[in-house]
C-alpha positions as CSV (number, residue, x, y, z in Angstrom):
1,M,-15.4,5.4,-18.0
2,L,-14.0,8.1,-15.7
3,S,-16.3,10.7,-14.2
4,K,-15.7,14.4,-14.6
5,H,-14.1,14.6,-11.1
6,D,-11.9,11.6,-11.9
7,K,-10.8,13.2,-15.1
8,L,-9.8,16.4,-13.2
9,S,-7.8,14.3,-10.7
10,Y,-6.2,12.2,-13.4
11,S,-5.2,15.3,-15.4
12,E,-3.6,16.8,-12.2
13,G,-1.4,13.7,-11.9
14,V,-0.3,13.7,-15.5
15,I,0.5,17.4,-15.6
16,S,2.5,17.0,-12.3
17,I,4.6,14.2,-13.8
18,V,5.4,16.2,-17.0
19,V,6.3,19.4,-15.1
20,N,8.4,17.6,-12.5
21,F,10.5,15.8,-15.1
22,I,11.2,19.2,-16.8
23,L,12.1,20.8,-13.5
24,F,14.3,17.8,-12.6
25,G,16.2,18.3,-15.9
26,L,16.7,22.0,-15.3
27,K,17.8,21.7,-11.7
28,Y,20.1,18.8,-12.4
29,W,21.7,20.7,-15.3
30,A,22.1,23.9,-13.1
31,G,23.6,21.8,-10.4
32,I,26.2,20.3,-12.7
33,V,27.1,23.6,-14.3
34,S,27.4,25.4,-10.9
35,G,28.9,22.5,-9.1
36,S,26.2,22.6,-6.5
37,V,25.6,19.3,-4.6
38,A,22.6,20.8,-2.8
39,L,20.9,21.8,-6.1
40,I,21.5,18.3,-7.5
41,A,19.9,16.8,-4.4
42,D,17.0,19.2,-4.8
43,A,16.6,18.0,-8.3
44,W,16.2,14.4,-7.1
45,H,13.7,15.7,-4.5
46,T,11.7,17.2,-7.4
47,L,11.8,13.9,-9.3
48,S,10.4,12.1,-6.2
49,D,7.3,14.3,-6.6
50,S,6.5,12.3,-9.8
51,L,6.1,9.2,-7.6
52,S,3.3,10.8,-5.6
53,S,1.7,11.9,-8.9
54,V,1.8,8.2,-10.0
55,F,-0.1,7.4,-6.8
56,V,-2.7,10.0,-7.7
57,I,-3.2,8.4,-11.1
58,A,-3.3,4.9,-9.7
59,G,-5.7,6.0,-6.9
60,V,-8.1,7.5,-9.5
61,K,-8.0,4.4,-11.6
62,L,-8.5,2.0,-8.7
63,S,-11.2,4.1,-6.9
64,S,-13.3,4.7,-10.0
65,K,-14.0,0.9,-10.4
66,K,-17.6,0.1,-9.9
67,P,-18.9,-1.9,-6.9
68,D,-18.6,-5.7,-7.2
69,K,-19.5,-8.7,-5.2
70,E,-16.3,-8.5,-3.1
71,H,-16.6,-4.7,-2.7
72,P,-20.3,-3.8,-2.5
73,F,-19.5,-0.2,-1.3
74,G,-17.2,0.4,-4.3
75,H,-13.5,1.1,-4.4
76,G,-13.5,4.8,-3.4
77,R,-11.3,4.2,-0.3
78,W,-8.3,3.6,-2.6
79,E,-8.0,7.5,-2.6
80,Q,-7.5,7.4,1.1
81,I,-5.1,4.5,0.9
82,T,-3.0,6.2,-1.7
83,S,-3.1,9.4,0.5
84,I,-1.4,7.3,3.2
85,F,1.3,6.2,0.8
86,I,2.0,9.8,-0.1
87,G,2.0,10.8,3.6
88,F,4.7,8.2,4.3
89,L,6.6,9.2,1.2
90,L,6.6,12.8,2.6
91,G,7.8,11.5,5.9
92,I,10.8,9.6,4.3
93,I,11.7,12.8,2.3
94,A,11.5,14.9,5.5
95,Y,13.8,12.4,7.3
96,E,16.4,12.5,4.5
97,F,16.2,16.2,4.3
98,L,16.6,16.6,8.1
99,K,19.5,14.1,8.2
100,E,21.3,16.0,5.4
101,S,20.7,19.4,7.1
102,I,22.1,18.1,10.4
103,D,25.1,16.6,8.7
104,R,25.8,19.8,6.8
105,F,25.5,21.8,10.1
106,S,27.8,19.4,11.9
107,N,30.4,19.6,9.2
108,R,30.1,23.4,9.0
109,E,29.2,23.1,5.3
110,A,27.9,26.3,3.5
111,A,25.9,26.4,0.3
112,H,27.8,27.4,-2.9
113,F,25.7,28.4,-5.9
114,G,26.1,30.3,-9.1
115,T,23.8,32.7,-11.1
116,I,22.3,29.9,-13.1
117,A,21.3,28.2,-9.8
118,I,19.5,31.4,-8.7
119,V,17.4,31.6,-11.8
120,V,16.5,27.9,-11.9
121,T,15.7,27.9,-8.2
122,V,13.4,30.9,-8.5
123,V,11.6,29.3,-11.5
124,S,11.2,26.1,-9.5
125,I,9.7,27.9,-6.5
126,V,7.1,29.7,-8.7
127,V,6.3,26.6,-10.8
128,K,6.0,24.2,-7.9
129,E,3.8,26.6,-5.8
130,G,1.7,27.0,-9.0
131,L,1.3,23.2,-9.2
132,A,0.5,23.1,-5.4
133,Q,-2.3,25.7,-5.9
134,Y,-3.6,23.8,-8.9
135,A,-3.7,20.5,-6.9
136,F,-5.4,22.2,-4.0
137,Y,-8.0,23.6,-6.3
138,I,-8.7,20.2,-8.0
139,G,-8.7,18.6,-4.5
140,R,-11.4,21.0,-3.3
141,A,-13.4,20.6,-6.4
142,T,-13.3,16.8,-6.4
143,K,-12.8,16.2,-2.6
144,N,-10.0,13.9,-3.5
145,L,-7.6,13.4,-0.6
146,T,-4.9,12.0,-2.8
147,V,-4.8,15.1,-5.0
148,K,-4.7,17.3,-1.9
149,A,-1.8,15.2,-0.6
150,D,0.0,15.7,-3.9
151,G,-0.5,19.4,-3.5
152,W,1.3,19.3,-0.2
153,H,4.1,17.3,-1.9
154,H,4.5,20.1,-4.5
155,R,4.6,22.6,-1.8
156,T,7.3,20.8,0.1
157,D,9.5,20.9,-3.0
158,S,8.7,24.6,-3.4
159,L,9.8,25.1,0.3
160,S,12.9,23.1,-0.2
161,S,13.8,25.4,-3.1
162,V,13.1,28.4,-0.8
163,V,15.8,26.9,1.5
164,V,18.2,26.7,-1.4
165,L,17.5,30.3,-2.4
166,A,17.9,31.5,1.2
167,G,21.2,29.8,1.3
168,I,22.2,31.6,-1.8
169,M,21.2,35.0,-0.6
170,L,22.5,34.7,3.0
171,R,25.6,32.5,2.5
172,N,28.0,35.4,2.9
173,Y,26.5,36.3,6.3
174,F,25.6,33.1,8.0
175,W,27.4,29.9,6.9
176,W,24.8,27.8,8.8
177,I,21.7,29.4,7.2
178,D,21.2,26.6,4.7
179,S,21.4,23.9,7.3
180,V,19.1,25.6,9.9
181,L,16.4,26.4,7.3
182,G,16.6,22.9,6.1
183,I,15.8,21.6,9.6
184,I,12.9,23.9,9.9
185,I,11.4,22.9,6.5
186,S,11.9,19.3,7.4
187,L,9.8,19.7,10.4
188,M,7.1,21.4,8.4
189,I,7.1,18.5,6.0
190,V,6.7,16.1,8.9
191,Y,3.7,18.0,10.1
192,A,2.1,18.0,6.6
193,A,2.7,14.3,6.3
194,Y,1.1,13.7,9.7
195,E,-2.0,15.7,8.8
196,I,-2.4,13.9,5.5
197,V,-2.1,10.4,7.1
198,K,-4.3,11.4,10.1
199,Q,-7.1,12.7,7.8
200,A,-7.0,9.6,5.6
201,I,-7.0,7.2,8.6
202,N,-9.9,9.0,10.3
203,K,-12.0,8.5,7.2
204,L,-11.0,4.9,6.9
205,L,-11.9,4.2,10.6
206,G,-15.2,6.1,10.5
207,E,-15.8,9.6,11.8
208,E,-18.3,11.9,13.5
209,P,-20.2,14.0,10.9
210,P,-19.5,17.7,10.8
211,E,-21.9,19.9,12.7
212,E,-23.3,21.5,9.5
213,L,-24.2,18.0,8.1
214,L,-25.7,17.0,11.5
215,D,-28.0,20.1,11.4
216,Q,-29.1,19.2,7.9
217,I,-29.9,15.6,9.0
218,K,-31.8,16.7,12.0
219,D,-33.8,19.2,10.0
220,I,-34.8,16.5,7.5
221,I,-35.8,14.2,10.4
222,R,-38.1,16.9,11.9
223,E,-39.7,17.4,8.5
224,V,-40.4,13.7,8.1
225,E,-41.6,13.1,11.6
226,P,-43.0,15.8,14.1
227,R,-42.2,13.6,17.1
228,D,-39.1,14.3,19.1
229,L,-37.1,11.3,18.0
230,R,-33.9,12.5,19.8
231,P,-31.5,11.4,17.0
232,H,-28.0,10.6,18.4
233,H,-24.9,8.4,18.1
234,F,-24.2,9.5,14.5
235,H,-21.4,7.8,12.6
236,I,-20.3,8.3,9.0
237,H,-18.6,5.5,7.0
238,N,-17.0,7.3,4.1
239,Y,-16.4,5.3,0.9
240,V,-15.6,8.5,-1.0
241,R,-18.1,7.7,-3.8
242,H,-20.6,6.1,-1.4
243,T,-21.4,7.3,2.1
244,E,-23.0,5.2,4.8
245,L,-24.6,6.9,7.9
246,T,-25.7,5.1,11.1
247,F,-27.6,6.7,14.0
248,H,-30.1,6.0,16.7
249,I,-33.7,7.4,17.3
250,K,-36.1,6.9,20.2
251,F,-39.8,6.0,20.2
252,E,-42.4,5.7,22.9
253,K,-42.5,2.1,24.3
254,D,-46.1,1.6,23.3
255,L,-45.5,2.4,19.6
256,D,-45.9,-0.7,17.4
257,I,-42.9,-2.0,15.5
258,D,-44.6,-1.5,12.1
259,T,-45.2,2.2,12.6
260,A,-41.6,2.7,13.9
261,H,-40.3,0.9,10.9
262,Q,-42.3,3.0,8.5
263,I,-41.1,6.3,10.0
264,A,-37.4,5.1,10.0
265,T,-37.8,4.1,6.3
266,K,-39.2,7.5,5.4
267,I,-36.2,9.2,7.1
268,E,-33.8,6.9,5.2
269,D,-35.5,7.7,1.9
270,A,-35.4,11.4,2.6
271,L,-31.7,11.4,3.5
272,R,-31.0,9.4,0.3
273,Q,-32.9,11.8,-1.9
274,R,-31.8,15.0,-0.2
275,L,-28.2,14.3,0.8
276,N,-27.3,11.2,-1.3
277,I,-26.5,9.3,1.9
278,E,-27.4,5.7,2.6
279,S,-28.5,5.5,6.3
280,T,-29.2,2.7,8.7
281,I,-31.3,3.7,11.8
282,H,-31.3,1.9,15.1
283,I,-34.6,2.2,17.0
284,E,-34.6,2.5,20.8
285,P,-37.5,2.6,23.2
286,L,-37.8,5.9,25.0
287,G,-36.6,5.8,28.6
288,V,-34.2,2.9,28.0
289,K,-30.5,3.8,28.6
290,H,-28.4,2.9,25.6
291,Y,-26.4,5.6,23.9
292,D,-27.0,9.3,24.5
């Protein structure tokens, strides 16, 4: 049974696939009618977006599986793994787009489009940016990295259509405009792919908590225990649907183990109840150098 957030992510993937297939048909038809090779290529670029949406659906299905014996922390990291797939897919598209743009520039090829191509391209820009904004909205609501990555994929297709449209409008002034803008957009796609993969890998490897969360954690610790426990060495292990937090606290050397354990347990319980975080606390004797 999918959760509310999973259903939102799943619906984003399905809607994207349907809209992309419709846009592919329109662009391909306009390319054939107007004899535009660039528009036909852009149509196939749009169709490739459907593949990233398939990753979204697969990621939601896989990550929503309940924890089992082999995966006690759940399957939530499938969202990050599928985000990496989308990032590499964007990288491949950027490479092909860059290669084609350089070839067109080297061969002094200008874009040649008709009126139908203009209409279809404008429609594509508006629809694809609309899909991107929808995906970003769902991504923010669900905190699903794969959906956010899919939003960037929609935006790259919108930007590629902007390149096509720019070539239409300026083709009589600068024969090279289509190629140069294509190179610029390719580099933008590479950057988007890099950010997507970097963010997903950081979460897979473990990361430092944001300052806002650290402040919340320290406030809860102070509420539970008035002593200055000097909490430090925080690390978050993000399983998407399950979050593990590890950190260290310091006690006086003469404090007995049972009391230290009780205090640490109270802090763990408070963090679980208040922040829905499972924490593991390492206890250090005050004055002993370990981690600061």
